[in-house]
mmCIF file of the N, C-alpha and C atoms, coordinates in Angstrom:
data_MODEL
# 
_entry.id   MODEL 
# 
loop_
_atom_site.group_PDB 
_atom_site.id 
_atom_site.type_symbol 
_atom_site.label_atom_id 
_atom_site.label_alt_id 
_atom_site.label_comp_id 
_atom_site.label_asym_id 
_atom_site.label_entity_id 
_atom_site.label_seq_id 
_atom_site.pdbx_PDB_ins_code 
_atom_site.Cartn_x 
_atom_site.Cartn_y 
_atom_site.Cartn_z 
_atom_site.occupancy 
_atom_site.B_iso_or_equiv 
_atom_site.pdbx_formal_charge 
_atom_site.auth_seq_id 
_atom_site.auth_comp_id 
_atom_site.auth_asym_id 
_atom_site.auth_atom_id 
_atom_site.pdbx_PDB_model_num 
ATOM 1   N N  . MET A 1 1  ? 13.531 83.553  88.484  1.00 0.00 ? 1  MET A N  1 
ATOM 2   C CA . MET A 1 1  ? 14.948 83.686  88.696  1.00 0.00 ? 1  MET A CA 1 
ATOM 3   C C  . MET A 1 1  ? 15.445 82.420  89.386  1.00 0.00 ? 1  MET A C  1 
ATOM 4   N N  . ASP A 1 2  ? 16.433 81.793  88.808  1.00 0.00 ? 2  ASP A N  1 
ATOM 5   C CA . ASP A 1 2  ? 17.045 80.613  89.412  1.00 0.00 ? 2  ASP A CA 1 
ATOM 6   C C  . ASP A 1 2  ? 18.148 81.060  90.358  1.00 0.00 ? 2  ASP A C  1 
ATOM 7   N N  . LEU A 1 3  ? 18.077 80.565  91.582  1.00 0.00 ? 3  LEU A N  1 
ATOM 8   C CA . LEU A 1 3  ? 19.062 80.967  92.582  1.00 0.00 ? 3  LEU A CA 1 
ATOM 9   C C  . LEU A 1 3  ? 20.265 80.045  92.574  1.00 0.00 ? 3  LEU A C  1 
ATOM 10  N N  . ASP A 1 4  ? 21.435 80.643  92.762  1.00 0.00 ? 4  ASP A N  1 
ATOM 11  C CA . ASP A 1 4  ? 22.694 79.918  92.882  1.00 0.00 ? 4  ASP A CA 1 
ATOM 12  C C  . ASP A 1 4  ? 22.934 79.680  94.366  1.00 0.00 ? 4  ASP A C  1 
ATOM 13  N N  . ARG A 1 5  ? 22.929 78.436  94.776  1.00 0.00 ? 5  ARG A N  1 
ATOM 14  C CA . ARG A 1 5  ? 23.054 78.118  96.202  1.00 0.00 ? 5  ARG A CA 1 
ATOM 15  C C  . ARG A 1 5  ? 24.419 78.500  96.774  1.00 0.00 ? 5  ARG A C  1 
ATOM 16  N N  . GLY A 1 6  ? 25.381 78.827  95.924  1.00 0.00 ? 6  GLY A N  1 
ATOM 17  C CA . GLY A 1 6  ? 26.713 79.196  96.391  1.00 0.00 ? 6  GLY A CA 1 
ATOM 18  C C  . GLY A 1 6  ? 26.854 80.667  96.752  1.00 0.00 ? 6  GLY A C  1 
ATOM 19  N N  . LYS A 1 7  ? 25.810 81.463  96.501  1.00 0.00 ? 7  LYS A N  1 
ATOM 20  C CA . LYS A 1 7  ? 25.864 82.902  96.773  1.00 0.00 ? 7  LYS A CA 1 
ATOM 21  C C  . LYS A 1 7  ? 24.705 83.279  97.686  1.00 0.00 ? 7  LYS A C  1 
ATOM 22  N N  . PRO A 1 8  ? 24.892 84.309  98.515  1.00 0.00 ? 8  PRO A N  1 
ATOM 23  C CA . PRO A 1 8  ? 23.778 84.752  99.356  1.00 0.00 ? 8  PRO A CA 1 
ATOM 24  C C  . PRO A 1 8  ? 22.579 85.168  98.497  1.00 0.00 ? 8  PRO A C  1 
ATOM 25  N N  . VAL A 1 9  ? 21.400 84.776  98.937  1.00 0.00 ? 9  VAL A N  1 
ATOM 26  C CA . VAL A 1 9  ? 20.181 85.060  98.176  1.00 0.00 ? 9  VAL A CA 1 
ATOM 27  C C  . VAL A 1 9  ? 19.986 86.564  97.996  1.00 0.00 ? 9  VAL A C  1 
ATOM 28  N N  . TRP A 1 10 ? 20.257 87.338  99.036  1.00 0.00 ? 10 TRP A N  1 
ATOM 29  C CA . TRP A 1 10 ? 20.000 88.771  98.934  1.00 0.00 ? 10 TRP A CA 1 
ATOM 30  C C  . TRP A 1 10 ? 20.872 89.427  97.872  1.00 0.00 ? 10 TRP A C  1 
ATOM 31  N N  . THR A 1 11 ? 22.107 88.941  97.679  1.00 0.00 ? 11 THR A N  1 
ATOM 32  C CA . THR A 1 11 ? 22.968 89.531  96.645  1.00 0.00 ? 11 THR A CA 1 
ATOM 33  C C  . THR A 1 11 ? 22.451 89.184  95.254  1.00 0.00 ? 11 THR A C  1 
ATOM 34  N N  . GLN A 1 12 ? 21.892 87.998  95.104  1.00 0.00 ? 12 GLN A N  1 
ATOM 35  C CA . GLN A 1 12 ? 21.330 87.604  93.814  1.00 0.00 ? 12 GLN A CA 1 
ATOM 36  C C  . GLN A 1 12 ? 20.085 88.430  93.491  1.00 0.00 ? 12 GLN A C  1 
ATOM 37  N N  . ILE A 1 13 ? 19.258 88.661  94.505  1.00 0.00 ? 13 ILE A N  1 
ATOM 38  C CA . ILE A 1 13 ? 18.061 89.481  94.303  1.00 0.00 ? 13 ILE A CA 1 
ATOM 39  C C  . ILE A 1 13 ? 18.460 90.923  94.022  1.00 0.00 ? 13 ILE A C  1 
ATOM 40  N N  . ALA A 1 14 ? 19.447 91.438  94.731  1.00 0.00 ? 14 ALA A N  1 
ATOM 41  C CA . ALA A 1 14 ? 19.935 92.794  94.459  1.00 0.00 ? 14 ALA A CA 1 
ATOM 42  C C  . ALA A 1 14 ? 20.416 92.894  93.016  1.00 0.00 ? 14 ALA A C  1 
ATOM 43  N N  . GLY A 1 15 ? 21.099 91.869  92.536  1.00 0.00 ? 15 GLY A N  1 
ATOM 44  C CA . GLY A 1 15 ? 21.560 91.857  91.148  1.00 0.00 ? 15 GLY A CA 1 
ATOM 45  C C  . GLY A 1 15 ? 20.410 91.884  90.163  1.00 0.00 ? 15 GLY A C  1 
ATOM 46  N N  . GLU A 1 16 ? 19.368 91.122  90.443  1.00 0.00 ? 16 GLU A N  1 
ATOM 47  C CA . GLU A 1 16 ? 18.192 91.108  89.563  1.00 0.00 ? 16 GLU A CA 1 
ATOM 48  C C  . GLU A 1 16 ? 17.499 92.468  89.575  1.00 0.00 ? 16 GLU A C  1 
ATOM 49  N N  . LEU A 1 17 ? 17.334 93.051  90.739  1.00 0.00 ? 17 LEU A N  1 
ATOM 50  C CA . LEU A 1 17 ? 16.699 94.366  90.829  1.00 0.00 ? 17 LEU A CA 1 
ATOM 51  C C  . LEU A 1 17 ? 17.562 95.430  90.156  1.00 0.00 ? 17 LEU A C  1 
ATOM 52  N N  . ARG A 1 18 ? 18.866 95.328  90.287  1.00 0.00 ? 18 ARG A N  1 
ATOM 53  C CA . ARG A 1 18 ? 19.805 96.236  89.612  1.00 0.00 ? 18 ARG A CA 1 
ATOM 54  C C  . ARG A 1 18 ? 19.626 96.136  88.097  1.00 0.00 ? 18 ARG A C  1 
ATOM 55  N N  . ARG A 1 19 ? 19.528 94.909  87.597  1.00 0.00 ? 19 ARG A N  1 
ATOM 56  C CA . ARG A 1 19 ? 19.322 94.709  86.149  1.00 0.00 ? 19 ARG A CA 1 
ATOM 57  C C  . ARG A 1 19 ? 18.009 95.341  85.695  1.00 0.00 ? 19 ARG A C  1 
ATOM 58  N N  . ARG A 1 20 ? 16.969 95.187  86.500  1.00 0.00 ? 20 ARG A N  1 
ATOM 59  C CA . ARG A 1 20 ? 15.673 95.772  86.147  1.00 0.00 ? 20 ARG A CA 1 
ATOM 60  C C  . ARG A 1 20 ? 15.740 97.295  86.108  1.00 0.00 ? 20 ARG A C  1 
ATOM 61  N N  . ILE A 1 21 ? 16.431 97.888  87.068  1.00 0.00 ? 21 ILE A N  1 
ATOM 62  C CA . ILE A 1 21 ? 16.583 99.346  87.076  1.00 0.00 ? 21 ILE A CA 1 
ATOM 63  C C  . ILE A 1 21 ? 17.358 99.786  85.839  1.00 0.00 ? 21 ILE A C  1 
ATOM 64  N N  . ASP A 1 22 ? 18.462 99.115  85.552  1.00 0.00 ? 22 ASP A N  1 
ATOM 65  C CA . ASP A 1 22 ? 19.288 99.467  84.392  1.00 0.00 ? 22 ASP A CA 1 
ATOM 66  C C  . ASP A 1 22 ? 18.539 99.294  83.077  1.00 0.00 ? 22 ASP A C  1 
ATOM 67  N N  . ALA A 1 23 ? 17.628 98.316  83.026  1.00 0.00 ? 23 ALA A N  1 
ATOM 68  C CA . ALA A 1 23 ? 16.863 98.047  81.806  1.00 0.00 ? 23 ALA A CA 1 
ATOM 69  C C  . ALA A 1 23 ? 15.664 98.984  81.655  1.00 0.00 ? 23 ALA A C  1 
ATOM 70  N N  . GLY A 1 24 ? 15.394 99.789  82.686  1.00 0.00 ? 24 GLY A N  1 
ATOM 71  C CA . GLY A 1 24 ? 14.281 100.729 82.600  1.00 0.00 ? 24 GLY A CA 1 
ATOM 72  C C  . GLY A 1 24 ? 12.953 100.182 83.077  1.00 0.00 ? 24 GLY A C  1 
ATOM 73  N N  . ALA A 1 25 ? 12.954 99.006  83.682  1.00 0.00 ? 25 ALA A N  1 
ATOM 74  C CA . ALA A 1 25 ? 11.706 98.444  84.203  1.00 0.00 ? 25 ALA A CA 1 
ATOM 75  C C  . ALA A 1 25 ? 11.166 99.310  85.342  1.00 0.00 ? 25 ALA A C  1 
ATOM 76  N N  . TYR A 1 26 ? 12.064 99.930  86.082  1.00 0.00 ? 26 TYR A N  1 
ATOM 77  C CA . TYR A 1 26 ? 11.708 100.883 87.131  1.00 0.00 ? 26 TYR A CA 1 
ATOM 78  C C  . TYR A 1 26 ? 12.350 102.204 86.733  1.00 0.00 ? 26 TYR A C  1 
ATOM 79  N N  . VAL A 1 27 ? 11.547 103.182 86.391  1.00 0.00 ? 27 VAL A N  1 
ATOM 80  C CA . VAL A 1 27 ? 12.073 104.443 85.867  1.00 0.00 ? 27 VAL A CA 1 
ATOM 81  C C  . VAL A 1 27 ? 12.449 105.397 87.002  1.00 0.00 ? 27 VAL A C  1 
ATOM 82  N N  . PRO A 1 28 ? 13.428 106.285 86.762  1.00 0.00 ? 28 PRO A N  1 
ATOM 83  C CA . PRO A 1 28 ? 13.829 107.253 87.780  1.00 0.00 ? 28 PRO A CA 1 
ATOM 84  C C  . PRO A 1 28 ? 12.636 108.064 88.288  1.00 0.00 ? 28 PRO A C  1 
ATOM 85  N N  . GLY A 1 29 ? 12.576 108.196 89.594  1.00 0.00 ? 29 GLY A N  1 
ATOM 86  C CA . GLY A 1 29 ? 11.494 108.939 90.229  1.00 0.00 ? 29 GLY A CA 1 
ATOM 87  C C  . GLY A 1 29 ? 10.287 108.096 90.588  1.00 0.00 ? 29 GLY A C  1 
ATOM 88  N N  . ALA A 1 30 ? 10.194 106.904 90.011  1.00 0.00 ? 30 ALA A N  1 
ATOM 89  C CA . ALA A 1 30 ? 9.044  106.033 90.272  1.00 0.00 ? 30 ALA A CA 1 
ATOM 90  C C  . ALA A 1 30 ? 9.183  105.357 91.627  1.00 0.00 ? 30 ALA A C  1 
ATOM 91  N N  . ARG A 1 31 ? 8.050  105.101 92.235  1.00 0.00 ? 31 ARG A N  1 
ATOM 92  C CA . ARG A 1 31 ? 8.053  104.375 93.505  1.00 0.00 ? 31 ARG A CA 1 
ATOM 93  C C  . ARG A 1 31 ? 8.524  102.954 93.246  1.00 0.00 ? 31 ARG A C  1 
ATOM 94  N N  . PHE A 1 32 ? 9.437  102.494 94.065  1.00 0.00 ? 32 PHE A N  1 
ATOM 95  C CA . PHE A 1 32 ? 9.961  101.137 93.968  1.00 0.00 ? 32 PHE A CA 1 
ATOM 96  C C  . PHE A 1 32 ? 8.970  100.209 94.650  1.00 0.00 ? 32 PHE A C  1 
ATOM 97  N N  . PRO A 1 33 ? 8.824  98.971  94.164  1.00 0.00 ? 33 PRO A N  1 
ATOM 98  C CA . PRO A 1 33 ? 7.871  98.049  94.794  1.00 0.00 ? 33 PRO A CA 1 
ATOM 99  C C  . PRO A 1 33 ? 8.150  97.872  96.292  1.00 0.00 ? 33 PRO A C  1 
ATOM 100 N N  . ALA A 1 34 ? 7.087  97.641  97.030  1.00 0.00 ? 34 ALA A N  1 
ATOM 101 C CA . ALA A 1 34 ? 7.190  97.455  98.479  1.00 0.00 ? 34 ALA A CA 1 
ATOM 102 C C  . ALA A 1 34 ? 7.932  96.166  98.807  1.00 0.00 ? 34 ALA A C  1 
ATOM 103 N N  . VAL A 1 35 ? 8.578  96.159  99.956  1.00 0.00 ? 35 VAL A N  1 
ATOM 104 C CA . VAL A 1 35 ? 9.331  94.989  100.417 1.00 0.00 ? 35 VAL A CA 1 
ATOM 105 C C  . VAL A 1 35 ? 8.441  93.752  100.442 1.00 0.00 ? 35 VAL A C  1 
ATOM 106 N N  . VAL A 1 36 ? 7.226  93.892  100.956 1.00 0.00 ? 36 VAL A N  1 
ATOM 107 C CA . VAL A 1 36 ? 6.344  92.715  101.051 1.00 0.00 ? 36 VAL A CA 1 
ATOM 108 C C  . VAL A 1 36 ? 5.982  92.176  99.672  1.00 0.00 ? 36 VAL A C  1 
ATOM 109 N N  . ASP A 1 37 ? 5.815  93.063  98.699  1.00 0.00 ? 37 ASP A N  1 
ATOM 110 C CA . ASP A 1 37 ? 5.496  92.618  97.338  1.00 0.00 ? 37 ASP A CA 1 
ATOM 111 C C  . ASP A 1 37 ? 6.677  91.893  96.703  1.00 0.00 ? 37 ASP A C  1 
ATOM 112 N N  . LEU A 1 38 ? 7.874  92.431  96.887  1.00 0.00 ? 38 LEU A N  1 
ATOM 113 C CA . LEU A 1 38 ? 9.064  91.777  96.338  1.00 0.00 ? 38 LEU A CA 1 
ATOM 114 C C  . LEU A 1 38 ? 9.334  90.454  97.046  1.00 0.00 ? 38 LEU A C  1 
ATOM 115 N N  . ALA A 1 39 ? 9.087  90.411  98.355  1.00 0.00 ? 39 ALA A N  1 
ATOM 116 C CA . ALA A 1 39 ? 9.275  89.163  99.101  1.00 0.00 ? 39 ALA A CA 1 
ATOM 117 C C  . ALA A 1 39 ? 8.345  88.083  98.562  1.00 0.00 ? 39 ALA A C  1 
ATOM 118 N N  . ALA A 1 40 ? 7.114  88.451  98.248  1.00 0.00 ? 40 ALA A N  1 
ATOM 119 C CA . ALA A 1 40 ? 6.169  87.489  97.681  1.00 0.00 ? 40 ALA A CA 1 
ATOM 120 C C  . ALA A 1 40 ? 6.605  87.063  96.281  1.00 0.00 ? 40 ALA A C  1 
ATOM 121 N N  . GLU A 1 41 ? 7.059  88.019  95.473  1.00 0.00 ? 41 GLU A N  1 
ATOM 122 C CA . GLU A 1 41 ? 7.501  87.703  94.111  1.00 0.00 ? 41 GLU A CA 1 
ATOM 123 C C  . GLU A 1 41 ? 8.672  86.725  94.106  1.00 0.00 ? 41 GLU A C  1 
ATOM 124 N N  . PHE A 1 42 ? 9.648  86.971  94.972  1.00 0.00 ? 42 PHE A N  1 
ATOM 125 C CA . PHE A 1 42 ? 10.847 86.131  94.998  1.00 0.00 ? 42 PHE A CA 1 
ATOM 126 C C  . PHE A 1 42 ? 10.724 84.947  95.960  1.00 0.00 ? 42 PHE A C  1 
ATOM 127 N N  . ASP A 1 43 ? 9.614  84.900  96.692  1.00 0.00 ? 43 ASP A N  1 
ATOM 128 C CA . ASP A 1 43 ? 9.354  83.824  97.654  1.00 0.00 ? 43 ASP A CA 1 
ATOM 129 C C  . ASP A 1 43 ? 10.470 83.728  98.695  1.00 0.00 ? 43 ASP A C  1 
ATOM 130 N N  . VAL A 1 44 ? 10.773 84.878  99.295  1.00 0.00 ? 44 VAL A N  1 
ATOM 131 C CA . VAL A 1 44 ? 11.797 84.959  100.339 1.00 0.00 ? 44 VAL A CA 1 
ATOM 132 C C  . VAL A 1 44 ? 11.252 85.793  101.495 1.00 0.00 ? 44 VAL A C  1 
ATOM 133 N N  . ALA A 1 45 ? 11.980 85.809  102.594 1.00 0.00 ? 45 ALA A N  1 
ATOM 134 C CA . ALA A 1 45 ? 11.600 86.621  103.750 1.00 0.00 ? 45 ALA A CA 1 
ATOM 135 C C  . ALA A 1 45 ? 11.795 88.108  103.449 1.00 0.00 ? 45 ALA A C  1 
ATOM 136 N N  . ALA A 1 46 ? 11.005 88.928  104.110 1.00 0.00 ? 46 ALA A N  1 
ATOM 137 C CA . ALA A 1 46 ? 11.118 90.376  103.934 1.00 0.00 ? 46 ALA A CA 1 
ATOM 138 C C  . ALA A 1 46 ? 12.518 90.870  104.295 1.00 0.00 ? 46 ALA A C  1 
ATOM 139 N N  . SER A 1 47 ? 13.150 90.250  105.285 1.00 0.00 ? 47 SER A N  1 
ATOM 140 C CA . SER A 1 47 ? 14.499 90.680  105.685 1.00 0.00 ? 47 SER A CA 1 
ATOM 141 C C  . SER A 1 47 ? 15.511 90.487  104.557 1.00 0.00 ? 47 SER A C  1 
ATOM 142 N N  . THR A 1 48 ? 15.294 89.482  103.717 1.00 0.00 ? 48 THR A N  1 
ATOM 143 C CA . THR A 1 48 ? 16.177 89.250  102.567 1.00 0.00 ? 48 THR A CA 1 
ATOM 144 C C  . THR A 1 48 ? 16.042 90.397  101.572 1.00 0.00 ? 48 THR A C  1 
ATOM 145 N N  . ILE A 1 49 ? 14.813 90.818  101.316 1.00 0.00 ? 49 ILE A N  1 
ATOM 146 C CA . ILE A 1 49 ? 14.571 91.941  100.405 1.00 0.00 ? 49 ILE A CA 1 
ATOM 147 C C  . ILE A 1 49 ? 15.130 93.225  101.004 1.00 0.00 ? 49 ILE A C  1 
ATOM 148 N N  . GLN A 1 50 ? 14.973 93.407  102.307 1.00 0.00 ? 50 GLN A N  1 
ATOM 149 C CA . GLN A 1 50 ? 15.498 94.606  102.958 1.00 0.00 ? 50 GLN A CA 1 
ATOM 150 C C  . GLN A 1 50 ? 17.004 94.726  102.771 1.00 0.00 ? 50 GLN A C  1 
ATOM 151 N N  . LYS A 1 51 ? 17.717 93.616  102.830 1.00 0.00 ? 51 LYS A N  1 
ATOM 152 C CA . LYS A 1 51 ? 19.170 93.644  102.598 1.00 0.00 ? 51 LYS A CA 1 
ATOM 153 C C  . LYS A 1 51 ? 19.477 94.040  101.158 1.00 0.00 ? 51 LYS A C  1 
ATOM 154 N N  . ALA A 1 52 ? 18.719 93.497  100.209 1.00 0.00 ? 52 ALA A N  1 
ATOM 155 C CA . ALA A 1 52 ? 18.932 93.828  98.797  1.00 0.00 ? 52 ALA A CA 1 
ATOM 156 C C  . ALA A 1 52 ? 18.650 95.306  98.543  1.00 0.00 ? 52 ALA A C  1 
ATOM 157 N N  . VAL A 1 53 ? 17.563 95.811  99.114  1.00 0.00 ? 53 VAL A N  1 
ATOM 158 C CA . VAL A 1 53 ? 17.204 97.219  98.947  1.00 0.00 ? 53 VAL A CA 1 
ATOM 159 C C  . VAL A 1 53 ? 18.255 98.119  99.596  1.00 0.00 ? 53 VAL A C  1 
ATOM 160 N N  . ALA A 1 54 ? 18.765 97.728  100.754 1.00 0.00 ? 54 ALA A N  1 
ATOM 161 C CA . ALA A 1 54 ? 19.813 98.513  101.419 1.00 0.00 ? 54 ALA A CA 1 
ATOM 162 C C  . ALA A 1 54 ? 21.060 98.602  100.547 1.00 0.00 ? 54 ALA A C  1 
ATOM 163 N N  . ALA A 1 55 ? 21.396 97.515  99.877  1.00 0.00 ? 55 ALA A N  1 
ATOM 164 C CA . ALA A 1 55 ? 22.561 97.519  98.986  1.00 0.00 ? 55 ALA A CA 1 
ATOM 165 C C  . ALA A 1 55 ? 22.339 98.474  97.816  1.00 0.00 ? 55 ALA A C  1 
ATOM 166 N N  . LEU A 1 56 ? 21.142 98.458  97.240  1.00 0.00 ? 56 LEU A N  1 
ATOM 167 C CA . LEU A 1 56 ? 20.838 99.349  96.120  1.00 0.00 ? 56 LEU A CA 1 
ATOM 168 C C  . LEU A 1 56 ? 20.814 100.805 96.576  1.00 0.00 ? 56 LEU A C  1 
ATOM 169 N N  . ARG A 1 57 ? 20.356 101.038 97.791  1.00 0.00 ? 57 ARG A N  1 
ATOM 170 C CA . ARG A 1 57 ? 20.366 102.390 98.345  1.00 0.00 ? 57 ARG A CA 1 
ATOM 171 C C  . ARG A 1 57 ? 21.809 102.862 98.542  1.00 0.00 ? 57 ARG A C  1 
ATOM 172 N N  . ALA A 1 58 ? 22.670 101.982 99.041  1.00 0.00 ? 58 ALA A N  1 
ATOM 173 C CA . ALA A 1 58 ? 24.080 102.327 99.256  1.00 0.00 ? 58 ALA A CA 1 
ATOM 174 C C  . ALA A 1 58 ? 24.783 102.643 97.942  1.00 0.00 ? 58 ALA A C  1 
ATOM 175 N N  . GLU A 1 59 ? 24.337 102.012 96.857  1.00 0.00 ? 59 GLU A N  1 
ATOM 176 C CA . GLU A 1 59 ? 24.908 102.270 95.526  1.00 0.00 ? 59 GLU A CA 1 
ATOM 177 C C  . GLU A 1 59 ? 24.366 103.550 94.911  1.00 0.00 ? 59 GLU A C  1 
ATOM 178 N N  . GLY A 1 60 ? 23.342 104.134 95.524  1.00 0.00 ? 60 GLY A N  1 
ATOM 179 C CA . GLY A 1 60 ? 22.732 105.339 94.976  1.00 0.00 ? 60 GLY A CA 1 
ATOM 180 C C  . GLY A 1 60 ? 21.666 105.062 93.943  1.00 0.00 ? 60 GLY A C  1 
ATOM 181 N N  . ARG A 1 61 ? 21.229 103.825 93.821  1.00 0.00 ? 61 ARG A N  1 
ATOM 182 C CA . ARG A 1 61 ? 20.201 103.480 92.834  1.00 0.00 ? 61 ARG A CA 1 
ATOM 183 C C  . ARG A 1 61 ? 18.793 103.716 93.361  1.00 0.00 ? 61 ARG A C  1 
ATOM 184 N N  . LEU A 1 62 ? 18.637 103.726 94.680  1.00 0.00 ? 62 LEU A N  1 
ATOM 185 C CA . LEU A 1 62 ? 17.347 103.979 95.313  1.00 0.00 ? 62 LEU A CA 1 
ATOM 186 C C  . LEU A 1 62 ? 17.516 105.070 96.351  1.00 0.00 ? 62 LEU A C  1 
ATOM 187 N N  . ARG A 1 63 ? 16.430 105.787 96.604  1.00 0.00 ? 63 ARG A N  1 
ATOM 188 C CA . ARG A 1 63 ? 16.395 106.733 97.717  1.00 0.00 ? 63 ARG A CA 1 
ATOM 189 C C  . ARG A 1 63 ? 15.123 106.434 98.494  1.00 0.00 ? 63 ARG A C  1 
ATOM 190 N N  . THR A 1 64 ? 15.193 106.557 99.792  1.00 0.00 ? 64 THR A N  1 
ATOM 191 C CA . THR A 1 64 ? 14.052 106.259 100.639 1.00 0.00 ? 64 THR A CA 1 
ATOM 192 C C  . THR A 1 64 ? 13.591 107.530 101.323 1.00 0.00 ? 64 THR A C  1 
ATOM 193 N N  . VAL A 1 65 ? 12.278 107.743 101.290 1.00 0.00 ? 65 VAL A N  1 
ATOM 194 C CA . VAL A 1 65 ? 11.668 108.893 101.941 1.00 0.00 ? 65 VAL A CA 1 
ATOM 195 C C  . VAL A 1 65 ? 10.842 108.354 103.099 1.00 0.00 ? 65 VAL A C  1 
ATOM 196 N N  . LEU A 1 66 ? 11.177 108.778 104.303 1.00 0.00 ? 66 LEU A N  1 
ATOM 197 C CA . LEU A 1 66 ? 10.505 108.303 105.497 1.00 0.00 ? 66 LEU A CA 1 
ATOM 198 C C  . LEU A 1 66 ? 8.992  108.478 105.372 1.00 0.00 ? 66 LEU A C  1 
ATOM 199 N N  . GLY A 1 67 ? 8.269  107.413 105.581 1.00 0.00 ? 67 GLY A N  1 
ATOM 200 C CA . GLY A 1 67 ? 6.816  107.448 105.522 1.00 0.00 ? 67 GLY A CA 1 
ATOM 201 C C  . GLY A 1 67 ? 6.235  107.346 104.125 1.00 0.00 ? 67 GLY A C  1 
ATOM 202 N N  . GLN A 1 68 ? 7.085  107.338 103.094 1.00 0.00 ? 68 GLN A N  1 
ATOM 203 C CA . GLN A 1 68 ? 6.590  107.278 101.718 1.00 0.00 ? 68 GLN A CA 1 
ATOM 204 C C  . GLN A 1 68 ? 7.077  106.062 100.955 1.00 0.00 ? 68 GLN A C  1 
ATOM 205 N N  . GLY A 1 69 ? 8.230  105.543 101.314 1.00 0.00 ? 69 GLY A N  1 
ATOM 206 C CA . GLY A 1 69 ? 8.759  104.368 100.625 1.00 0.00 ? 69 GLY A CA 1 
ATOM 207 C C  . GLY A 1 69 ? 10.045 104.662 99.885  1.00 0.00 ? 69 GLY A C  1 
ATOM 208 N N  . SER A 1 70 ? 10.417 103.719 99.034  1.00 0.00 ? 70 SER A N  1 
ATOM 209 C CA . SER A 1 70 ? 11.646 103.847 98.245  1.00 0.00 ? 70 SER A CA 1 
ATOM 210 C C  . SER A 1 70 ? 11.307 104.242 96.819  1.00 0.00 ? 70 SER A C  1 
ATOM 211 N N  . PHE A 1 71 ? 12.195 105.011 96.229  1.00 0.00 ? 71 PHE A N  1 
ATOM 212 C CA . PHE A 1 71 ? 12.016 105.501 94.870  1.00 0.00 ? 71 PHE A CA 1 
ATOM 213 C C  . PHE A 1 71 ? 13.301 105.264 94.090  1.00 0.00 ? 71 PHE A C  1 
ATOM 214 N N  . VAL A 1 72 ? 13.155 105.061 92.789  1.00 0.00 ? 72 VAL A N  1 
ATOM 215 C CA . VAL A 1 72 ? 14.317 104.887 91.927  1.00 0.00 ? 72 VAL A CA 1 
ATOM 216 C C  . VAL A 1 72 ? 15.005 106.242 91.806  1.00 0.00 ? 72 VAL A C  1 
ATOM 217 N N  . ALA A 1 73 ? 16.289 106.255 92.081  1.00 0.00 ? 73 ALA A N  1 
ATOM 218 C CA . ALA A 1 73 ? 17.057 107.499 92.020  1.00 0.00 ? 73 ALA A CA 1 
ATOM 219 C C  . ALA A 1 73 ? 17.262 107.921 90.570  1.00 0.00 ? 73 ALA A C  1 
ATOM 220 N N  . ASP A 1 74 ? 17.462 109.214 90.389  1.00 0.00 ? 74 ASP A N  1 
ATOM 221 C CA . ASP A 1 74 ? 17.775 109.721 89.055  1.00 0.00 ? 74 ASP A CA 1 
ATOM 222 C C  . ASP A 1 74 ? 19.097 109.136 88.602  1.00 0.00 ? 74 ASP A C  1 
ATOM 223 N N  . ALA A 1 75 ? 19.234 108.948 87.300  1.00 0.00 ? 75 ALA A N  1 
ATOM 224 C CA . ALA A 1 75 ? 20.469 108.393 86.743  1.00 0.00 ? 75 ALA A CA 1 
ATOM 225 C C  . ALA A 1 75 ? 21.623 109.342 87.035  1.00 0.00 ? 75 ALA A C  1 
ATOM 226 N N  . PRO A 1 76 ? 22.783 108.794 87.373  1.00 0.00 ? 76 PRO A N  1 
ATOM 227 C CA . PRO A 1 76 ? 23.937 109.666 87.625  1.00 0.00 ? 76 PRO A CA 1 
ATOM 228 C C  . PRO A 1 76 ? 24.363 110.382 86.353  1.00 0.00 ? 76 PRO A C  1 
ATOM 229 N N  . THR A 1 77 ? 24.943 111.547 86.513  1.00 0.00 ? 77 THR A N  1 
ATOM 230 C CA . THR A 1 77 ? 25.387 112.337 85.361  1.00 0.00 ? 77 THR A CA 1 
ATOM 231 C C  . THR A 1 77 ? 26.897 112.244 85.239  1.00 0.00 ? 77 THR A C  1 
ATOM 232 N N  . LEU A 1 78 ? 27.399 111.047 85.024  1.00 0.00 ? 78 LEU A N  1 
ATOM 233 C CA . LEU A 1 78 ? 28.833 110.839 84.885  1.00 0.00 ? 78 LEU A CA 1 
ATOM 234 C C  . LEU A 1 78 ? 29.313 111.373 83.548  1.00 0.00 ? 78 LEU A C  1 
ATOM 235 N N  . GLY A 1 79 ? 30.459 111.996 83.564  1.00 0.00 ? 79 GLY A N  1 
ATOM 236 C CA . GLY A 1 79 ? 31.043 112.480 82.318  1.00 0.00 ? 79 GLY A CA 1 
ATOM 237 C C  . GLY A 1 79 ? 30.364 113.712 81.766  1.00 0.00 ? 79 GLY A C  1 
ATOM 238 N N  . ARG A 1 80 ? 29.583 114.396 82.570  1.00 0.00 ? 80 ARG A N  1 
ATOM 239 C CA . ARG A 1 80 ? 28.865 115.577 82.120  1.00 0.00 ? 80 ARG A CA 1 
ATOM 240 C C  . ARG A 1 80 ? 29.850 116.720 81.892  1.00 0.00 ? 80 ARG A C  1 
ATOM 241 N N  . ALA A 1 81 ? 29.718 117.374 80.775  1.00 0.00 ? 81 ALA A N  1 
ATOM 242 C CA . ALA A 1 81 ? 30.623 118.476 80.433  1.00 0.00 ? 81 ALA A CA 1 
ATOM 243 C C  . ALA A 1 81 ? 30.348 119.683 81.312  1.00 0.00 ? 81 ALA A C  1 
ATOM 244 N N  . VAL A 1 82 ? 31.397 120.363 81.689  1.00 0.00 ? 82 VAL A N  1 
ATOM 245 C CA . VAL A 1 82 ? 31.269 121.578 82.486  1.00 0.00 ? 82 VAL A CA 1 
ATOM 246 C C  . VAL A 1 82 ? 31.629 122.752 81.600  1.00 0.00 ? 82 VAL A C  1 
ATOM 247 N N  . SER A 1 83 ? 30.738 123.759 81.528  1.00 0.00 ? 83 SER A N  1 
ATOM 248 C CA . SER A 1 83 ? 30.990 124.926 80.681  1.00 0.00 ? 83 SER A CA 1 
ATOM 249 C C  . SER A 1 83 ? 31.544 126.062 81.486  1.00 0.00 ? 83 SER A C  1 
# 
């Protein structure tokens, strides 16, 4: 991933992780990669990844279970018909 020096790194990483979730690289219910693993992959500090993960959690794309890690949230059911 080529970084744009005009934007915060964590927002760019959040965007890349968002794209991966949307593309199905991380399926709903699956454990999301650990912060240390993502930090190594993107060659950034763990705090940068933590900000990106927090943004994805705030969007409802990830859920975190204390002591277990982060998991990809189930896809939202927008536009679901009500009977």
